[in-house]
C-alpha positions in Angstrom: 93.6 106.9 147.3 91.6 108.9 149.8 92.0 108.4 153.5 89.1 107.1 155.6 88.6 105.5 158.9 88.5 101.7 158.5 86.4 99.6 160.9 88.0 96.6 162.6 85.0 94.5 161.6 82.7 95.3 158.7 79.1 96.3 159.3 76.2 95.1 157.2 73.4 97.6 156.3 70.5 97.7 154.0 70.9 100.0 151.0 68.4 102.5 152.2 69.9 102.6 155.7 73.2 104.1 154.5 74.2 107.4 156.0 76.5 110.0 154.5 80.1 109.0 154.9 79.6 105.2 155.0 82.4 103.6 153.0 80.7 100.8 151.0 82.5 97.9 149.5 81.0 97.1 146.1 82.1 94.8 143.2 83.9 97.6 141.5 85.7 99.2 144.5 85.2 101.3 147.7 82.8 104.2 147.6 81.8 106.7 150.3 78.0 107.1 150.3 76.9 110.7 149.6 73.2 110.8 148.9 70.2 109.3 147.2 68.8 111.3 144.2 65.1 111.8 143.6 63.7 108.5 142.5 66.1 106.3 144.5 67.1 103.9 141.7 70.8 104.7 142.3 73.0 106.5 144.8 75.9 108.9 144.6 79.2 108.1 146.1 82.9 109.2 146.0 85.4 106.7 144.9 88.1 106.0 147.5 90.6 105.2 144.7 90.4 108.3 142.5 88.3 110.8 144.5 85.7 111.3 141.8 82.0 111.2 142.3 80.0 108.4 140.7 76.4 107.3 140.4 76.0 103.7 141.5 73.0 101.7 140.5 71.0 99.9 143.2 70.7 96.3 142.2 68.3 95.0 144.9 67.7 91.6 143.5 71.4 90.6 143.8 72.2 91.8 147.3 70.2 94.4 149.2 72.7 94.4 152.1 75.9 96.4 151.8 79.1 95.8 153.5 80.3 99.0 155.3 84.1 98.9 155.9 84.7 102.4 157.2 83.6 106.0 157.4 84.7 109.1 155.4 84.3 112.7 156.4 83.1 114.8 153.5 84.4 118.4 153.4 81.9 121.0 154.2 81.7 123.5 151.3 80.6 126.9 152.6 78.5 128.9 150.2 79.5 132.5 149.7 76.8 134.8 150.9 75.3 136.9 148.1 74.8 140.5 148.6 71.3 141.8 147.8 70.7 143.7 144.6 70.3 147.4 145.3 68.2 149.8 143.2 70.8 152.0 141.4 68.3 154.1 139.4 69.5 157.4 141.0 73.2 156.5 140.7 73.2 155.9 136.9 75.3 158.1 134.7 75.6 158.5 130.9 76.6 155.2 129.2 76.6 153.1 132.4 75.6 149.5 131.8 72.9 148.1 134.0 70.5 145.2 134.2 66.8 145.0 135.1 65.2 141.9 136.4 61.7 141.2 135.1 59.2 138.4 134.6 58.4 135.4 136.8 61.7 133.7 136.5 65.2 135.1 137.0 65.2 136.9 133.6 67.5 139.9 133.3 68.2 142.3 130.4 71.2 144.4 129.8 70.9 148.1 128.9 73.1 151.2 128.5 71.7 154.3 130.3 70.9 157.4 128.3 68.7 159.7 130.4 65.7 160.0 132.7 62.3 161.5 131.9 59.7 161.9 134.6 58.7 158.3 135.4 60.8 156.6 132.8 64.4 155.8 132.1 65.6 156.0 128.5 68.0 153.2 127.7 69.6 151.5 124.7 70.1 147.8 124.2 73.9 147.6 123.6 73.5 144.7 121.2 70.7 146.0 118.9 71.0 149.7 119.6 67.2 149.8 120.1 65.9 152.5 122.4 63.6 151.6 125.3 61.6 153.6 127.8 61.7 151.6 131.1 59.5 152.3 134.1 61.3 153.3 137.3 59.5 150.6 139.3 61.9 148.0 138.0 65.1 147.2 140.0 68.0 148.8 138.2 71.4 147.3 139.1 74.7 148.6 137.8 77.0 145.9 136.4 79.7 146.9 138.9 77.2 146.3 141.8 75.9 142.9 140.7 75.8 140.5 143.7 77.5 137.6 141.9 
């Protein structure tokens, strides 16, 4: 059972007036309101009994007003800052593994460095052993320097 601040008298709110942390009494238990997903036919809440997150369907024709019995403070999860990918084309040595990002999406390919020639880098796909000539205008990132 999770700890939350219980109100002396319950408050009644409309479903769409709920704010993050409101502890709502439903027919199945107590849930701390988290957020509405896109579409708004349900809402996400954390169960006060087991601490798991659930998707709770909004049934507006039965009762649109919700009974708020308390408030819960969600823990703030800090995201780790990602370091930016650096271009390691000049730091590559024989048999170093590196990736290049290409295309519109976040596509990346893995290669093993062989040598440089003028404006190209000769590399081998480590899975198929096929040789590729890659332009130096791509961002080359060593596996050891990946920002993740």
